Jmol script that loads the backbone (N, CA, C; Angstrom):
load data "model"
ATOM      1  N   MET A   1     -21.650  -2.661  -5.991  1.00  0.00           N
ATOM      2  CA  MET A   1     -21.915  -4.185  -5.971  1.00  0.00           C
ATOM      3  C   MET A   1     -21.053  -5.207  -5.429  1.00  0.00           C
ATOM      4  N   PHE A   2     -21.684  -6.281  -4.869  1.00  0.00           N
ATOM      5  CA  PHE A   2     -21.030  -7.537  -4.261  1.00  0.00           C
ATOM      6  C   PHE A   2     -21.657  -8.698  -4.717  1.00  0.00           C
ATOM      7  N   GLN A   3     -20.970  -9.664  -5.321  1.00  0.00           N
ATOM      8  CA  GLN A   3     -21.154 -10.186  -6.300  1.00  0.00           C
ATOM      9  C   GLN A   3     -20.578 -11.965  -5.208  1.00  0.00           C
ATOM     10  N   VAL A   4     -21.466 -13.455  -5.101  1.00  0.00           N
ATOM     11  CA  VAL A   4     -20.517 -14.380  -4.840  1.00  0.00           C
ATOM     12  C   VAL A   4     -20.131 -15.215  -6.054  1.00  0.00           C
ATOM     13  N   LEU A   5     -19.010 -15.229  -6.631  1.00  0.00           N
ATOM     14  CA  LEU A   5     -18.738 -16.286  -7.959  1.00  0.00           C
ATOM     15  C   LEU A   5     -18.641 -17.612  -7.129  1.00  0.00           C
ATOM     16  N   LYS A   6     -19.224 -18.201  -8.249  1.00  0.00           N
ATOM     17  CA  LYS A   6     -18.420 -19.905  -8.395  1.00  0.00           C
ATOM     18  C   LYS A   6     -17.727 -20.191  -7.895  1.00  0.00           C
ATOM     19  N   ALA A   7     -17.438 -21.176  -6.990  1.00  0.00           N
ATOM     20  CA  ALA A   7     -15.443 -21.570  -6.736  1.00  0.00           C
ATOM     21  C   ALA A   7     -15.814 -23.356  -7.133  1.00  0.00           C
ATOM     22  N   ASP A   8     -14.858 -24.117  -7.945  1.00  0.00           N
ATOM     23  CA  ASP A   8     -14.656 -25.183  -8.041  1.00  0.00           C
ATOM     24  C   ASP A   8     -14.700 -26.275  -6.888  1.00  0.00           C
ATOM     25  N   ARG A   9     -14.277 -25.599  -5.647  1.00  0.00           N
ATOM     26  CA  ARG A   9     -13.680 -26.261  -4.576  1.00  0.00           C
ATOM     27  C   ARG A   9     -13.906 -25.532  -3.567  1.00  0.00           C
ATOM     28  N   ARG A  10     -14.488 -26.028  -2.243  1.00  0.00           N
ATOM     29  CA  ARG A  10     -14.790 -26.047  -0.601  1.00  0.00           C
ATOM     30  C   ARG A  10     -13.920 -24.987   0.165  1.00  0.00           C
ATOM     31  N   ASP A  11     -12.841 -24.824  -0.191  1.00  0.00           N
ATOM     32  CA  ASP A  11     -11.716 -24.572   0.838  1.00  0.00           C
ATOM     33  C   ASP A  11     -11.365 -23.042  -0.032  1.00  0.00           C
ATOM     34  N   VAL A  12     -12.149 -23.003  -1.346  1.00  0.00           N
ATOM     35  CA  VAL A  12     -11.983 -21.714  -2.187  1.00  0.00           C
ATOM     36  C   VAL A  12     -12.992 -20.876  -2.059  1.00  0.00           C
ATOM     37  N   LEU A  13     -13.432 -19.635  -1.692  1.00  0.00           N
ATOM     38  CA  LEU A  13     -14.107 -18.852  -1.743  1.00  0.00           C
ATOM     39  C   LEU A  13     -13.908 -17.693  -2.586  1.00  0.00           C
ATOM     40  N   ALA A  14     -14.805 -17.309  -3.881  1.00  0.00           N
ATOM     41  CA  ALA A  14     -14.992 -16.231  -4.563  1.00  0.00           C
ATOM     42  C   ALA A  14     -15.635 -15.409  -4.425  1.00  0.00           C
ATOM     43  N   VAL A  15     -15.600 -13.674  -4.754  1.00  0.00           N
ATOM     44  CA  VAL A  15     -16.450 -12.490  -4.412  1.00  0.00           C
ATOM     45  C   VAL A  15     -16.104 -12.027  -5.629  1.00  0.00           C
ATOM     46  N   ARG A  16     -16.513 -11.104  -5.941  1.00  0.00           N
ATOM     47  CA  ARG A  16     -16.503  -9.781  -6.725  1.00  0.00           C
ATOM     48  C   ARG A  16     -17.150  -8.422  -6.763  1.00  0.00           C
ATOM     49  N   PHE A  17     -16.648  -7.564  -6.448  1.00  0.00           N
ATOM     50  CA  PHE A  17     -16.776  -5.616  -6.451  1.00  0.00           C
ATOM     51  C   PHE A  17     -16.617  -5.202  -7.107  1.00  0.00           C
ATOM     52  N   ALA A  18     -17.830  -4.857  -7.597  1.00  0.00           N
ATOM     53  CA  ALA A  18     -17.551  -3.746  -8.631  1.00  0.00           C
ATOM     54  C   ALA A  18     -18.410  -2.525  -8.435  1.00  0.00           C
ATOM     55  N   GLY A  19     -17.983  -1.354  -9.348  1.00  0.00           N
ATOM     56  CA  GLY A  19     -18.681   0.158  -9.324  1.00  0.00           C
ATOM     57  C   GLY A  19     -18.593   0.230  -7.913  1.00  0.00           C
ATOM     58  N   SER A  20     -19.671   1.139  -7.488  1.00  0.00           N
ATOM     59  CA  SER A  20     -19.714   1.460  -6.016  1.00  0.00           C
ATOM     60  C   SER A  20     -19.742   0.703  -4.689  1.00  0.00           C
ATOM     61  N   LEU A  21     -19.645   0.463  -3.596  1.00  0.00           N
ATOM     62  CA  LEU A  21     -20.387  -0.008  -2.399  1.00  0.00           C
ATOM     63  C   LEU A  21     -21.071   0.834  -1.321  1.00  0.00           C
ATOM     64  N   GLY A  22     -22.062   0.090  -1.234  1.00  0.00           N
ATOM     65  CA  GLY A  22     -22.666   0.960  -0.176  1.00  0.00           C
ATOM     66  C   GLY A  22     -22.837   0.070   1.298  1.00  0.00           C
ATOM     67  N   LYS A  23     -23.392   0.608   1.962  1.00  0.00           N
ATOM     68  CA  LYS A  23     -23.437  -0.240   3.293  1.00  0.00           C
ATOM     69  C   LYS A  23     -23.614  -1.616   3.585  1.00  0.00           C
ATOM     70  N   VAL A  24     -24.876  -1.542   2.602  1.00  0.00           N
ATOM     71  CA  VAL A  24     -25.769  -2.614   2.500  1.00  0.00           C
ATOM     72  C   VAL A  24     -24.497  -4.095   1.729  1.00  0.00           C
ATOM     73  N   ASP A  25     -23.977  -3.208   0.766  1.00  0.00           N
ATOM     74  CA  ASP A  25     -23.182  -4.418  -0.056  1.00  0.00           C
ATOM     75  C   ASP A  25     -22.410  -5.200   1.248  1.00  0.00           C
ATOM     76  N   LEU A  26     -21.761  -3.998   1.877  1.00  0.00           N
ATOM     77  CA  LEU A  26     -20.937  -4.448   2.584  1.00  0.00           C
ATOM     78  C   LEU A  26     -21.555  -5.533   3.828  1.00  0.00           C
ATOM     79  N   ASP A  27     -22.520  -5.200   4.520  1.00  0.00           N
ATOM     80  CA  ASP A  27     -23.097  -6.214   5.372  1.00  0.00           C
ATOM     81  C   ASP A  27     -23.242  -7.391   4.467  1.00  0.00           C
ATOM     82  N   ARG A  28     -23.908  -7.270   3.733  1.00  0.00           N
ATOM     83  CA  ARG A  28     -24.153  -8.750   2.882  1.00  0.00           C
ATOM     84  C   ARG A  28     -22.908  -9.662   2.901  1.00  0.00           C
ATOM     85  N   PHE A  29     -22.269  -9.109   2.391  1.00  0.00           N
ATOM     86  CA  PHE A  29     -20.733  -9.253   2.511  1.00  0.00           C
ATOM     87  C   PHE A  29     -20.093 -10.376   3.862  1.00  0.00           C
ATOM     88  N   THR A  30     -20.311  -9.567   4.865  1.00  0.00           N
ATOM     89  CA  THR A  30     -19.795  -9.442   5.975  1.00  0.00           C
ATOM     90  C   THR A  30     -20.878 -10.875   6.107  1.00  0.00           C
ATOM     91  N   ALA A  31     -22.035 -10.829   6.612  1.00  0.00           N
ATOM     92  CA  ALA A  31     -22.790 -11.914   6.314  1.00  0.00           C
ATOM     93  C   ALA A  31     -22.150 -13.147   5.759  1.00  0.00           C
ATOM     94  N   TRP A  32     -22.049 -12.949   4.389  1.00  0.00           N
ATOM     95  CA  TRP A  32     -21.595 -14.286   3.939  1.00  0.00           C
ATOM     96  C   TRP A  32     -20.767 -14.841   4.329  1.00  0.00           C
ATOM     97  N   LEU A  33     -19.394 -13.780   4.787  1.00  0.00           N
ATOM     98  CA  LEU A  33     -18.344 -14.185   4.856  1.00  0.00           C
ATOM     99  C   LEU A  33     -18.375 -15.168   6.391  1.00  0.00           C
ATOM    100  N   GLU A  34     -19.543 -14.731   7.369  1.00  0.00           N
ATOM    101  CA  GLU A  34     -19.562 -15.471   8.097  1.00  0.00           C
ATOM    102  C   GLU A  34     -19.757 -16.457   8.317  1.00  0.00           C
ATOM    103  N   ARG A  35     -20.991 -16.744   7.297  1.00  0.00           N
ATOM    104  CA  ARG A  35     -21.286 -18.116   7.546  1.00  0.00           C
ATOM    105  C   ARG A  35     -20.270 -18.939   6.920  1.00  0.00           C
ATOM    106  N   GLU A  36     -19.770 -18.808   5.950  1.00  0.00           N
ATOM    107  CA  GLU A  36     -18.420 -19.676   4.995  1.00  0.00           C
ATOM    108  C   GLU A  36     -17.569 -19.969   5.839  1.00  0.00           C
ATOM    109  N   THR A  37     -16.972 -19.021   6.940  1.00  0.00           N
ATOM    110  CA  THR A  37     -15.636 -19.074   7.511  1.00  0.00           C
ATOM    111  C   THR A  37     -16.107 -20.101   8.481  1.00  0.00           C
ATOM    112  N   GLU A  38     -17.497 -20.262   9.277  1.00  0.00           N
ATOM    113  CA  GLU A  38     -17.814 -21.287  10.317  1.00  0.00           C
ATOM    114  C   GLU A  38     -17.705 -22.595   9.315  1.00  0.00           C
ATOM    115  N   GLU A  39     -18.235 -22.768   8.667  1.00  0.00           N
ATOM    116  CA  GLU A  39     -18.261 -23.988   7.470  1.00  0.00           C
ATOM    117  C   GLU A  39     -16.521 -24.762   6.986  1.00  0.00           C
ATOM    118  N   GLN A  40     -16.081 -23.439   6.772  1.00  0.00           N
ATOM    119  CA  GLN A  40     -15.094 -23.971   6.174  1.00  0.00           C
ATOM    120  C   GLN A  40     -13.841 -22.991   6.713  1.00  0.00           C
ATOM    121  N   PRO A  41     -13.363 -22.963   7.956  1.00  0.00           N
ATOM    122  CA  PRO A  41     -12.225 -22.335   8.654  1.00  0.00           C
ATOM    123  C   PRO A  41     -10.776 -22.342   8.184  1.00  0.00           C
ATOM    124  N   ASP A  42      -9.802 -21.564   7.654  1.00  0.00           N
ATOM    125  CA  ASP A  42      -8.380 -21.438   6.815  1.00  0.00           C
ATOM    126  C   ASP A  42      -8.610 -22.075   5.631  1.00  0.00           C
ATOM    127  N   GLY A  43      -9.628 -21.331   5.153  1.00  0.00           N
ATOM    128  CA  GLY A  43      -9.949 -21.578   3.760  1.00  0.00           C
ATOM    129  C   GLY A  43      -8.831 -20.534   2.811  1.00  0.00           C
ATOM    130  N   SER A  44      -9.583 -20.582   1.604  1.00  0.00           N
ATOM    131  CA  SER A  44      -8.396 -19.741   0.465  1.00  0.00           C
ATOM    132  C   SER A  44      -9.679 -18.149  -0.200  1.00  0.00           C
ATOM    133  N   LEU A  45      -9.625 -17.450   0.423  1.00  0.00           N
ATOM    134  CA  LEU A  45     -10.625 -16.282  -0.937  1.00  0.00           C
ATOM    135  C   LEU A  45      -9.856 -15.405  -2.089  1.00  0.00           C
ATOM    136  N   LEU A  46     -10.596 -15.370  -3.473  1.00  0.00           N
ATOM    137  CA  LEU A  46     -10.744 -14.982  -4.199  1.00  0.00           C
ATOM    138  C   LEU A  46     -11.384 -13.616  -4.126  1.00  0.00           C
ATOM    139  N   ILE A  47     -10.667 -12.205  -4.344  1.00  0.00           N
ATOM    140  CA  ILE A  47     -10.988 -10.746  -4.336  1.00  0.00           C
ATOM    141  C   ILE A  47     -11.164 -10.430  -5.570  1.00  0.00           C
ATOM    142  N   VAL A  48     -12.557 -10.683  -6.454  1.00  0.00           N
ATOM    143  CA  VAL A  48     -11.726  -9.955  -7.756  1.00  0.00           C
ATOM    144  C   VAL A  48     -12.638  -8.230  -7.699  1.00  0.00           C
ATOM    145  N   ILE A  49     -12.064  -7.444  -8.055  1.00  0.00           N
ATOM    146  CA  ILE A  49     -12.573  -6.094  -8.048  1.00  0.00           C
ATOM    147  C   ILE A  49     -12.206  -5.618  -9.427  1.00  0.00           C
ATOM    148  N   ASP A  50     -13.715  -5.063  -9.929  1.00  0.00           N
ATOM    149  CA  ASP A  50     -13.988  -4.583 -10.927  1.00  0.00           C
ATOM    150  C   ASP A  50     -14.354  -3.601 -11.283  1.00  0.00           C
ATOM    151  N   ASP A  51     -13.716  -2.780 -12.039  1.00  0.00           N
ATOM    152  CA  ASP A  51     -13.789  -1.066 -11.903  1.00  0.00           C
ATOM    153  C   ASP A  51     -14.608  -0.445 -10.882  1.00  0.00           C
ATOM    154  N   PHE A  52     -13.925  -0.610  -9.931  1.00  0.00           N
ATOM    155  CA  PHE A  52     -13.984  -0.552  -8.513  1.00  0.00           C
ATOM    156  C   PHE A  52     -14.022   1.267  -8.371  1.00  0.00           C
ATOM    157  N   ASP A  53     -15.614   2.024  -8.002  1.00  0.00           N
ATOM    158  CA  ASP A  53     -15.682   3.452  -8.304  1.00  0.00           C
ATOM    159  C   ASP A  53     -15.420   3.890  -6.434  1.00  0.00           C
ATOM    160  N   GLY A  54     -15.506   3.083  -5.557  1.00  0.00           N
ATOM    161  CA  GLY A  54     -15.159   3.934  -3.944  1.00  0.00           C
ATOM    162  C   GLY A  54     -16.435   3.306  -3.342  1.00  0.00           C
ATOM    163  N   TYR A  55     -16.634   4.062  -2.201  1.00  0.00           N
ATOM    164  CA  TYR A  55     -17.633   3.655  -1.232  1.00  0.00           C
ATOM    165  C   TYR A  55     -18.819   4.780  -1.599  1.00  0.00           C
ATOM    166  N   ARG A  56     -20.066   4.505  -1.495  1.00  0.00           N
ATOM    167  CA  ARG A  56     -21.200   5.575  -1.492  1.00  0.00           C
ATOM    168  C   ARG A  56     -21.616   6.374  -0.259  1.00  0.00           C
ATOM    169  N   SER A  57     -20.203   5.673   1.068  1.00  0.00           N
ATOM    170  CA  SER A  57     -21.173   6.444   2.323  1.00  0.00           C
ATOM    171  C   SER A  57     -19.316   6.421   3.206  1.00  0.00           C
ATOM    172  N   PHE A  58     -19.560   6.991   4.141  1.00  0.00           N
ATOM    173  CA  PHE A  58     -18.498   6.872   4.786  1.00  0.00           C
ATOM    174  C   PHE A  58     -18.809   6.011   5.606  1.00  0.00           C
ATOM    175  N   GLN A  59     -20.083   5.478   6.220  1.00  0.00           N
ATOM    176  CA  GLN A  59     -20.587   4.084   6.451  1.00  0.00           C
ATOM    177  C   GLN A  59     -19.799   3.000   5.524  1.00  0.00           C
ATOM    178  N   ALA A  60     -20.003   3.183   4.409  1.00  0.00           N
ATOM    179  CA  ALA A  60     -19.245   1.642   3.696  1.00  0.00           C
ATOM    180  C   ALA A  60     -18.377   1.421   4.235  1.00  0.00           C
ATOM    181  N   ALA A  61     -17.277   2.793   4.132  1.00  0.00           N
ATOM    182  CA  ALA A  61     -15.630   2.490   4.238  1.00  0.00           C
ATOM    183  C   ALA A  61     -15.534   1.827   5.363  1.00  0.00           C
ATOM    184  N   ILE A  62     -16.237   2.528   6.381  1.00  0.00           N
ATOM    185  CA  ILE A  62     -16.082   1.614   8.086  1.00  0.00           C
ATOM    186  C   ILE A  62     -16.325   0.312   7.922  1.00  0.00           C
ATOM    187  N   ALA A  63     -17.533  -0.065   7.223  1.00  0.00           N
ATOM    188  CA  ALA A  63     -17.903  -1.595   6.791  1.00  0.00           C
ATOM    189  C   ALA A  63     -17.049  -2.261   6.291  1.00  0.00           C
ATOM    190  N   ASP A  64     -16.603  -1.849   5.783  1.00  0.00           N
ATOM    191  CA  ASP A  64     -15.029  -2.357   5.185  1.00  0.00           C
ATOM    192  C   ASP A  64     -13.933  -2.696   6.289  1.00  0.00           C
ATOM    193  N   LEU A  65     -13.548  -1.660   6.597  1.00  0.00           N
ATOM    194  CA  LEU A  65     -12.554  -1.369   7.340  1.00  0.00           C
ATOM    195  C   LEU A  65     -13.031  -2.577   8.567  1.00  0.00           C
ATOM    196  N   LYS A  66     -13.753  -2.639   9.032  1.00  0.00           N
ATOM    197  CA  LYS A  66     -14.429  -3.794  10.048  1.00  0.00           C
ATOM    198  C   LYS A  66     -14.242  -4.677   9.566  1.00  0.00           C
ATOM    199  N   ALA A  67     -14.784  -5.103   8.618  1.00  0.00           N
ATOM    200  CA  ALA A  67     -14.845  -6.694   7.647  1.00  0.00           C
ATOM    201  C   ALA A  67     -13.688  -6.793   8.241  1.00  0.00           C
ATOM    202  N   ASP A  68     -12.627  -6.279   7.286  1.00  0.00           N
ATOM    203  CA  ASP A  68     -11.501  -6.489   6.753  1.00  0.00           C
ATOM    204  C   ASP A  68     -10.629  -7.320   8.139  1.00  0.00           C
ATOM    205  N   LEU A  69     -10.826  -6.404   9.412  1.00  0.00           N
ATOM    206  CA  LEU A  69     -10.417  -6.530  10.642  1.00  0.00           C
ATOM    207  C   LEU A  69     -10.745  -7.966  11.358  1.00  0.00           C
ATOM    208  N   ARG A  70     -11.864  -8.348  11.353  1.00  0.00           N
ATOM    209  CA  ARG A  70     -12.652  -9.182  11.983  1.00  0.00           C
ATOM    210  C   ARG A  70     -12.141 -10.706  10.969  1.00  0.00           C
ATOM    211  N   PHE A  71     -12.503 -10.597   9.729  1.00  0.00           N
ATOM    212  CA  PHE A  71     -12.066 -11.540   8.540  1.00  0.00           C
ATOM    213  C   PHE A  71     -10.277 -11.802   8.471  1.00  0.00           C
ATOM    214  N   LYS A  72      -9.384 -11.217   9.107  1.00  0.00           N
ATOM    215  CA  LYS A  72      -8.187 -10.882   8.462  1.00  0.00           C
ATOM    216  C   LYS A  72      -7.518 -12.213   8.956  1.00  0.00           C
ATOM    217  N   ASP A  73      -7.664 -13.032   9.936  1.00  0.00           N
ATOM    218  CA  ASP A  73      -7.058 -14.599  10.014  1.00  0.00           C
ATOM    219  C   ASP A  73      -7.896 -15.837  10.079  1.00  0.00           C
ATOM    220  N   ARG A  74      -8.885 -15.553   9.176  1.00  0.00           N
ATOM    221  CA  ARG A  74      -9.700 -16.803   8.848  1.00  0.00           C
ATOM    222  C   ARG A  74      -9.278 -17.041   7.820  1.00  0.00           C
ATOM    223  N   PHE A  75      -8.105 -16.696   6.772  1.00  0.00           N
ATOM    224  CA  PHE A  75      -7.600 -17.314   5.516  1.00  0.00           C
ATOM    225  C   PHE A  75      -6.430 -17.620   5.433  1.00  0.00           C
ATOM    226  N   THR A  76      -6.049 -18.264   4.817  1.00  0.00           N
ATOM    227  CA  THR A  76      -4.679 -19.081   4.705  1.00  0.00           C
ATOM    228  C   THR A  76      -4.423 -17.927   3.641  1.00  0.00           C
ATOM    229  N   LYS A  77      -4.899 -18.091   2.354  1.00  0.00           N
ATOM    230  CA  LYS A  77      -4.231 -17.021   1.478  1.00  0.00           C
ATOM    231  C   LYS A  77      -5.361 -16.428   1.143  1.00  0.00           C
ATOM    232  N   ILE A  78      -5.246 -15.290   0.394  1.00  0.00           N
ATOM    233  CA  ILE A  78      -5.845 -14.020  -0.235  1.00  0.00           C
ATOM    234  C   ILE A  78      -5.369 -13.845  -1.394  1.00  0.00           C
ATOM    235  N   ALA A  79      -6.144 -14.034  -2.758  1.00  0.00           N
ATOM    236  CA  ALA A  79      -5.729 -13.539  -3.963  1.00  0.00           C
ATOM    237  C   ALA A  79      -6.660 -11.825  -4.341  1.00  0.00           C
ATOM    238  N   VAL A  80      -6.062 -11.074  -4.907  1.00  0.00           N
ATOM    239  CA  VAL A  80      -6.620 -10.187  -5.108  1.00  0.00           C
ATOM    240  C   VAL A  80      -6.742  -9.443  -6.636  1.00  0.00           C
ATOM    241  N   VAL A  81      -7.511  -9.859  -7.539  1.00  0.00           N
ATOM    242  CA  VAL A  81      -7.195  -9.137  -8.898  1.00  0.00           C
ATOM    243  C   VAL A  81      -8.032  -7.913  -9.153  1.00  0.00           C
ATOM    244  N   GLY A  82      -7.430  -7.398  -9.916  1.00  0.00           N
ATOM    245  CA  GLY A  82      -7.895  -6.118 -10.039  1.00  0.00           C
ATOM    246  C   GLY A  82      -7.360  -5.527 -11.418  1.00  0.00           C
ATOM    247  N   ASP A  83      -7.777  -4.492 -11.358  1.00  0.00           N
ATOM    248  CA  ASP A  83      -7.277  -3.380 -12.814  1.00  0.00           C
ATOM    249  C   ASP A  83      -6.553  -2.230 -12.508  1.00  0.00           C
ATOM    250  N   ALA A  84      -6.080  -2.164 -11.322  1.00  0.00           N
ATOM    251  CA  ALA A  84      -5.960  -0.851 -11.077  1.00  0.00           C
ATOM    252  C   ALA A  84      -4.609  -0.865 -10.007  1.00  0.00           C
ATOM    253  N   GLU A  85      -3.630   0.138 -10.660  1.00  0.00           N
ATOM    254  CA  GLU A  85      -2.539   0.091  -9.345  1.00  0.00           C
ATOM    255  C   GLU A  85      -2.820   0.132  -8.060  1.00  0.00           C
ATOM    256  N   ARG A  86      -3.818   0.979  -7.528  1.00  0.00           N
ATOM    257  CA  ARG A  86      -4.158   1.282  -5.617  1.00  0.00           C
ATOM    258  C   ARG A  86      -4.755  -0.494  -5.226  1.00  0.00           C
ATOM    259  N   GLU A  87      -5.282  -1.016  -6.442  1.00  0.00           N
ATOM    260  CA  GLU A  87      -5.311  -2.189  -5.375  1.00  0.00           C
ATOM    261  C   GLU A  87      -4.385  -3.154  -5.109  1.00  0.00           C
ATOM    262  N   ARG A  88      -3.079  -2.695  -6.117  1.00  0.00           N
ATOM    263  CA  ARG A  88      -2.020  -3.363  -5.861  1.00  0.00           C
ATOM    264  C   ARG A  88      -1.121  -2.969  -4.649  1.00  0.00           C
ATOM    265  N   VAL A  89      -1.279  -1.660  -4.406  1.00  0.00           N
ATOM    266  CA  VAL A  89      -0.686  -1.185  -3.595  1.00  0.00           C
ATOM    267  C   VAL A  89      -1.330  -1.257  -1.973  1.00  0.00           C
ATOM    268  N   MET A  90      -2.835  -1.263  -2.265  1.00  0.00           N
ATOM    269  CA  MET A  90      -3.408  -2.071  -0.972  1.00  0.00           C
ATOM    270  C   MET A  90      -3.118  -3.577  -0.096  1.00  0.00           C
ATOM    271  N   THR A  91      -3.251  -3.932  -1.429  1.00  0.00           N
ATOM    272  CA  THR A  91      -2.881  -5.252  -1.121  1.00  0.00           C
ATOM    273  C   THR A  91      -1.351  -5.256  -0.459  1.00  0.00           C
ATOM    274  N   ALA A  92      -0.141  -4.695  -0.923  1.00  0.00           N
ATOM    275  CA  ALA A  92       0.683  -5.043  -0.245  1.00  0.00           C
ATOM    276  C   ALA A  92       0.793  -3.886   0.831  1.00  0.00           C
ATOM    277  N   LEU A  93      -0.143  -3.503   0.850  1.00  0.00           N
ATOM    278  CA  LEU A  93       0.173  -2.602   2.345  1.00  0.00           C
ATOM    279  C   LEU A  93      -0.706  -3.351   3.626  1.00  0.00           C
ATOM    280  N   ALA A  94      -1.605  -4.412   3.367  1.00  0.00           N
ATOM    281  CA  ALA A  94      -2.866  -5.135   3.858  1.00  0.00           C
ATOM    282  C   ALA A  94      -1.554  -6.513   4.317  1.00  0.00           C
ATOM    283  N   ASP A  95      -0.976  -6.793   3.754  1.00  0.00           N
ATOM    284  CA  ASP A  95      -0.327  -8.224   3.768  1.00  0.00           C
ATOM    285  C   ASP A  95       0.465  -8.381   5.052  1.00  0.00           C
ATOM    286  N   PRO A  96       1.226  -7.470   5.971  1.00  0.00           N
ATOM    287  CA  PRO A  96       1.793  -7.264   7.190  1.00  0.00           C
ATOM    288  C   PRO A  96       0.770  -7.432   8.171  1.00  0.00           C
ATOM    289  N   PHE A  97      -0.322  -7.022   8.129  1.00  0.00           N
ATOM    290  CA  PHE A  97      -1.389  -7.191   9.389  1.00  0.00           C
ATOM    291  C   PHE A  97      -2.380  -8.418   9.155  1.00  0.00           C
ATOM    292  N   SER A  98      -1.902  -9.914   8.256  1.00  0.00           N
ATOM    293  CA  SER A  98      -3.101 -10.287   8.128  1.00  0.00           C
ATOM    294  C   SER A  98      -2.064 -11.633   8.610  1.00  0.00           C
ATOM    295  N   LYS A  99      -2.665 -12.934   8.881  1.00  0.00           N
ATOM    296  CA  LYS A  99      -1.953 -14.215   9.023  1.00  0.00           C
ATOM    297  C   LYS A  99      -2.099 -14.926   7.662  1.00  0.00           C
ATOM    298  N   ALA A 100      -2.536 -14.478   6.678  1.00  0.00           N
ATOM    299  CA  ALA A 100      -3.031 -15.059   5.267  1.00  0.00           C
ATOM    300  C   ALA A 100      -2.316 -14.433   4.416  1.00  0.00           C
ATOM    301  N   SER A 101      -1.486 -15.193   3.065  1.00  0.00           N
ATOM    302  CA  SER A 101      -0.909 -14.657   2.860  1.00  0.00           C
ATOM    303  C   SER A 101      -1.774 -13.872   1.420  1.00  0.00           C
ATOM    304  N   LEU A 102      -1.051 -12.816   1.351  1.00  0.00           N
ATOM    305  CA  LEU A 102      -1.761 -11.585   0.342  1.00  0.00           C
ATOM    306  C   LEU A 102      -1.123 -11.799  -0.843  1.00  0.00           C
ATOM    307  N   ARG A 103      -1.714 -12.207  -2.031  1.00  0.00           N
ATOM    308  CA  ARG A 103      -0.765 -11.899  -3.067  1.00  0.00           C
ATOM    309  C   ARG A 103      -2.029 -10.975  -4.271  1.00  0.00           C
ATOM    310  N   TYR A 104      -1.606 -10.290  -5.000  1.00  0.00           N
ATOM    311  CA  TYR A 104      -2.120  -9.264  -5.915  1.00  0.00           C
ATOM    312  C   TYR A 104      -1.639  -9.554  -7.595  1.00  0.00           C
ATOM    313  N   TYR A 105      -2.804  -9.877  -8.329  1.00  0.00           N
ATOM    314  CA  TYR A 105      -2.375 -10.007  -9.768  1.00  0.00           C
ATOM    315  C   TYR A 105      -3.672  -9.424 -10.767  1.00  0.00           C
ATOM    316  N   PRO A 106      -3.154  -8.922 -11.770  1.00  0.00           N
ATOM    317  CA  PRO A 106      -3.761  -8.364 -12.952  1.00  0.00           C
ATOM    318  C   PRO A 106      -4.967  -9.162 -13.008  1.00  0.00           C
ATOM    319  N   GLU A 107      -5.799  -8.605 -13.731  1.00  0.00           N
ATOM    320  CA  GLU A 107      -7.263  -9.219 -14.033  1.00  0.00           C
ATOM    321  C   GLU A 107      -6.842 -10.275 -15.335  1.00  0.00           C
ATOM    322  N   GLU A 108      -6.026 -10.196 -15.879  1.00  0.00           N
ATOM    323  CA  GLU A 108      -5.549 -11.126 -17.161  1.00  0.00           C
ATOM    324  C   GLU A 108      -5.134 -11.924 -16.709  1.00  0.00           C
ATOM    325  N   GLN A 109      -5.076 -12.433 -15.298  1.00  0.00           N
ATOM    326  CA  GLN A 109      -3.892 -13.800 -14.247  1.00  0.00           C
ATOM    327  C   GLN A 109      -4.371 -14.070 -13.756  1.00  0.00           C
ATOM    328  N   GLN A 110      -6.521 -13.745 -13.740  1.00  0.00           N
ATOM    329  CA  GLN A 110      -7.314 -14.409 -12.674  1.00  0.00           C
ATOM    330  C   GLN A 110      -6.852 -16.353 -12.525  1.00  0.00           C
ATOM    331  N   GLY A 111      -6.554 -16.701 -13.825  1.00  0.00           N
ATOM    332  CA  GLY A 111      -6.597 -18.224 -13.432  1.00  0.00           C
ATOM    333  C   GLY A 111      -5.270 -18.567 -12.371  1.00  0.00           C
ATOM    334  N   ALA A 112      -4.276 -17.480 -13.095  1.00  0.00           N
ATOM    335  CA  ALA A 112      -2.905 -17.674 -12.035  1.00  0.00           C
ATOM    336  C   ALA A 112      -3.370 -17.919 -10.511  1.00  0.00           C
ATOM    337  N   ALA A 113      -4.192 -16.966 -10.115  1.00  0.00           N
ATOM    338  CA  ALA A 113      -4.526 -16.118  -8.848  1.00  0.00           C
ATOM    339  C   ALA A 113      -5.537 -17.508  -8.353  1.00  0.00           C
ATOM    340  N   LEU A 114      -6.277 -17.944  -9.087  1.00  0.00           N
ATOM    341  CA  LEU A 114      -7.162 -19.343  -8.540  1.00  0.00           C
ATOM    342  C   LEU A 114      -5.989 -20.900  -8.760  1.00  0.00           C
ATOM    343  N   ALA A 115      -5.128 -20.782  -9.328  1.00  0.00           N
ATOM    344  CA  ALA A 115      -4.288 -21.819  -9.354  1.00  0.00           C
ATOM    345  C   ALA A 115      -3.342 -21.892  -7.744  1.00  0.00           C
ATOM    346  N   TRP A 116      -2.841 -20.224  -7.898  1.00  0.00           N
ATOM    347  CA  TRP A 116      -2.218 -20.295  -6.173  1.00  0.00           C
ATOM    348  C   TRP A 116      -2.909 -20.740  -5.204  1.00  0.00           C
ATOM    349  N   LEU A 117      -3.845 -20.127  -5.132  1.00  0.00           N
ATOM    350  CA  LEU A 117      -5.379 -19.946  -4.137  1.00  0.00           C
ATOM    351  C   LEU A 117      -5.104 -21.946  -3.631  1.00  0.00           C
ATOM    352  N   ARG A 118      -5.589 -22.502  -4.797  1.00  0.00           N
ATOM    353  CA  ARG A 118      -5.304 -24.113  -4.727  1.00  0.00           C
ATOM    354  C   ARG A 118      -4.354 -24.766  -4.476  1.00  0.00           C
ATOM    355  N   SER A 119      -3.172 -24.243  -4.264  1.00  0.00           N
ATOM    356  CA  SER A 119      -1.623 -24.862  -4.343  1.00  0.00           C
ATOM    357  C   SER A 119      -1.697 -25.223  -2.991  1.00  0.00           C
TER     358      SER A 119
END
end "model"
wireframe off; spacefill off
backbone 0.3
color backbone group
């Protein structure tokens, strides 16, 4: 599931991914990101990952990879908040491939992630 979260500033976008993701979820996410980054380039992005179960299909995984490649340079900062070691590792692996500064935060530090994005 993909869900837009309310952010208190226009230059900080926030999303939540929970459960398993299908291609429809990723298509909605990509369309939303396209609209939002046209209006506010070089903003920050908060990604909250909650009980992620994986992708529903190979097509969904490919759609996620395409979105990552398409939007990787549209942000100055990206904070990933999650509850699993794989999210920390994936954030660290993605960091060298993006102009954005990426940081991982455990779920209990979501406030710290937002504070960093606002700084």
